Each structure stands twice: as C-alpha cells, then as structure tokens.
N, C-alpha and C positions, 0 to 999 in steps of 0.2 A: 354783442363785441364784434361778431362777425361782420357786420352792416359798418361798425368804426373803422374795420381793417380795409373793406372792401373801400371802403371814401379815402381813406387815407394812400391808399396806390392808386385809386384814379385820376391824380393830378396826372402820371406819368405811364400810365395805360389803362384801356379798356378793362374793367371787372364785371365777369358776368358771376351768374350764381342762377340755382337750379330751383323752380317755383313747386313744380310738382311733390304734391303733398304736404306743403306746409301751408299755416294758418294766415289769414289775413293779417295779423297783426306783423307777422314775420315780410311779408308782401310790404306792407306800406314802409316798415324799416328800411328795407332796400329800395323801396323806390326814393324814398328821403334821401339815402345814402345815394344816391346817382349810379345805381347798378344796371346790367342791362341780363334781362332775363333770357338765360338760354333755354328755360321751359323742362328739361327734364337733363339729368347726371350722362348721357349717352351722349347728347349732344353738347353739353360744358366739355366732356373730356375731349372729343373732338376738335373743338375749336381753342383748349387752352395749352399754353404751355407751362404753366403754373399753377398745381390746385392747392389751397391752402385749407387744413381741416380743421375750424372751429364748434367744438360741438361737447354736449355733455362728457365726460371721459368715459363712461361705463357703453356709450355709442361709438367710441373712435376707432374702434378694432374694426366692427362692423361697416362703419361708411369707409375704412382703407379696404376690405373684402369687397365692397361695390365697385372703386374705382380700379382696381387690381384685375376685376372682374371686365373691365372694358378695356383692358389690354394698354391702359394709359403709358404711355412712354416719356414724358417730360417730368417735371419736377414735384413732387410731393411733399407738401411740408403738413406735418402733424404738427398744431399747435395749440393741442389741450393739454391739459393737467391731468399726466399721467406719470406711471412711475418709469423708471430706466427699462425693467424687462419688459412691460407692456409697448414701449418705445421699439422696443426689439422685435417684438412679434409684429408689429405694423411696419419696422423696416423689410422683415423678409418676406411679409407679404405684397409688397408694393414692388419691390425689388424682383419679386417671384413674376409680376406681372407685367415688368419691362421699363418702369419708373427709376428717377433716382430720388433718394430719400435726403429730404433733412427734417431734423429735430428740431421741436421748435418748442419755446415756453414764453407765456404773456405774465409779466408783473404789471399791475396798475388797472383802473377803469377802464372803460372804451375809452378810446384814442380820441377823445372830443377838443383836447388843447395841447399844446407843447407842452412837455416836459413832465406828463404823466404817466403814460405810459412807453414799456418795451417790451420789444419782441426780440428774446434771445435767441439765436439759430446756430447747428451745430451741424456739420458736414460739408464734403466737397462745394456744394451747388451753394453753401450761405451767402457768399457775398454777392450771387447773382441775386438771392431773393431780397440780400438787403438794398439791392441797386434801388428796387421799384418803390420803397417807404423813403427814398432820399429826400428833404426837403418838407416832410410831412408832417401831422401831428404825434404819427408815431417813430420812436427811436427805435432801428432795427438793429440788433447788435449782434454781428458774427464773431462766435466764440473761437477761439484758435483750438482748443479741443474736439475731439471728432464726437458723433453721437454715441450716447444720450446725453450729453453734456446739459443741453437746455434744458430738459426735463428734470435733470438730477437738481439743475439750481431751481427751478421751477419748485420741486417738490418740498426744497430745503427752505426757501421763503417762505410757501403757503402752510408747511409743518406751525411755523411760530403765529402769524398772521391769523388764518383761520382757526387752528388749534387752540389758539388762547383765547379768542372769541368763545368756541363752543366750551372751553373750561369757563370762563367768565359766567357765561347763561348758566351753565350746571351749577357753578355755586351758588348763585343768585336762588335757583331752582330750589337747590338743598335748603337753603337757611329759609327761606319761605314756608317750604314743607313741612319743616321742624319750628315754626313758629321762633327764630331768633333772624329773621332780616333784619328788622329795624334798630337792635343792638349792632349787629354785623356793619349797617349802612354807620350807625355812629361810630364804630370804632375804623371803617375807613376814612371818615370824614379827618379822626383825629391822626391816623398814624399813615394812611395812603391817601392824601386828596387827589380826588379826581375819578377815583376807583368806581364811584356808585355810577359818575356818569358813564364811564365807559363802559358798563357793564351793562346800563340801561340800551347804549347805542348798538352795542354787541348783538343785546337781542332784537330789537326794533330795525335794524338797519340788515342782519344777516338773513333773519327770518324768509323774507320773502326768495331768499336764493339759494334756501338752506336745500331744498329736493334735488340741487345739482352739486350740493358741496359734499354731501353723504358720499356719492361716488369718490369725490375726489379724498378725502380723508382715506378711505381704503386704498387709493393707489398710494398715498403717504404712507401708510401702515406697511402696506408690498415692500415700499423702499427701505423702512426701516429695519425690517424683517430679513431683506438681502443681505445688508450690511452687518447681520449680527446684531442689532440694536434693540430694544424692547419696541413693540408696534402695538402694544396696548394702550398709550397715549391716544393714538388718532382713531384706532377702532371704539374707543368709546367718544371720542367728539363726531364720528359717522353715526353712531346712536342717536345722541342729542339732535344731527341738524334733520337725520330721517325722523325724529318726532314732530320736527316742524315743517314738514313736507307738505300739510294742508295750507301754510299761507304762500302757496307760489303764486307772487303776481301781487299779491295784496298789498297796497301801499301803505308805509307807517302803519304795522299795525301795533294793538293797544299791548304794552308791556304785560299786564296782567295775563292778557290772553298766550302770550309766548310761553310767560313761567308756568301756566295752569297745563300747556300741552305738553312741556317736557316732563314736569310732575307727574300728568298722567299719561302711562304707558298707552298703546294703542295695538 
C-alpha cells in the first residue's frame, strides 16, 4: 500500500522512503514504484515537506514518535487504520515535535488503477496533501470535518468489510468443527445463494493479511467502546485474525488449512 501511494504521488513530486532496517521485498517494491531511497529516517525528515505514515496499526504511534524525535516541522499524515483516540495521540505527539498533523484513512486496495482507492484526509493541511495526488490512480478526498474524521470513517468502513469477513470465517470454522458444514452449505445454497463462495473468499483472501488485521480490529473495538457501543464484535474478529497470523504472505492458502487454524487455538 505504501509503495502504491508513493507511486501515485511521484508524477507531481519526488517521493522519498527510508530503506534502513527494511526487507529485500520492501526494497524491491519501492524500486518498482520509482521511489528515491533517503537511507534513514533522519535524512528523510530533513529532505521532505510531507511525511505519510503507512504501516500496521500497532506500529503507528511508535513511528510518529520517531518522526517527532527528529523535530520534523512539515506536514505529517497518518494514513493508518487506527481509532480516533490513537489518531489524537499521534496528533499530539507530532505537533509537540513541531509538525502539522493531517488525519488520513485509506479505503480500497493498493492504488494501482483509477477508481479503486481513496485516501480520506482531515485537518487544515488536507488540501495541500490532496494536491500531490491530483490526476493519479489515488483519489485523495479532503473532508470538511476536522481530525480525526478520516480515521473515524475508516473504522466505520472496515468494521463491516473486515469484521463481516472474520464473522464468516468463524461461522464456517464452527460448522466444520461441529460436523454440520455440509448441511450449512446446502442451506446457504437454498436461502442465501453466493454465501458459500463469499465465506471461502473471506478465508483464502484474508488469511495472508490477517497478521495486520488483528490490530485493526482492536482499533475498531476501541472506536466502538469510546462511543459507548459494544466492542465485543471486533475483539472477537481480532482473535479470528490472530489465529491466522501464520499465513503471513502465503499466496492462496488452502481453505482447509485456514479453517483448521481458526478451530485449533494456538
């Protein structure tokens, strides 16, 4: 996702990234995206006017702290799947370090083609950030509301998409574990056509990414809790995805293996 955002911005500005401590696969993606390697975070903060953070939710605050430690005075965009409360923590962190803060939320897959992916932005500098993506494969939308509106929107959206996928995976695992998967699939075929395939796609397509979805579900749960709404739906979804963490980067895993991993608590 980060490489695709960088590539989308590269038609209007030079885009830097920091390779220090990153994997060979990450380096390859950055090179293919046409990004310029700044080497380390210190150099990146010295040379960039805008820093966009795209990382797993549970790493977002630590990254913001690292940026603030460099006394970065440009615009810091947090585009991670985080709760409004986490966004406010990050805002306070980077503003204390001297930066301006823009709250962001990405909806859609990596921005490789037009019309698939949107970056929602909230904050005074949102129009400036949106400008660098004009005419690219990424649609940047500056919301009229203040921070953390973009993070709130992302939480609401993912609460359904990834939350409902986790629910379907858990239901399919329950039916298999209790010996009624065949009859359930027959009933779905009669009363909810297409749900069998959707449950399979949810399992096979999400398992390789589940290692980072667990943290996102916890952020969503915190968002619900802060609004005095039940958080248990997404805490359970976090556990489903946590049980699938061993499938990280495994392309098209077998459905049987995915369901077994959910059934067998580790």
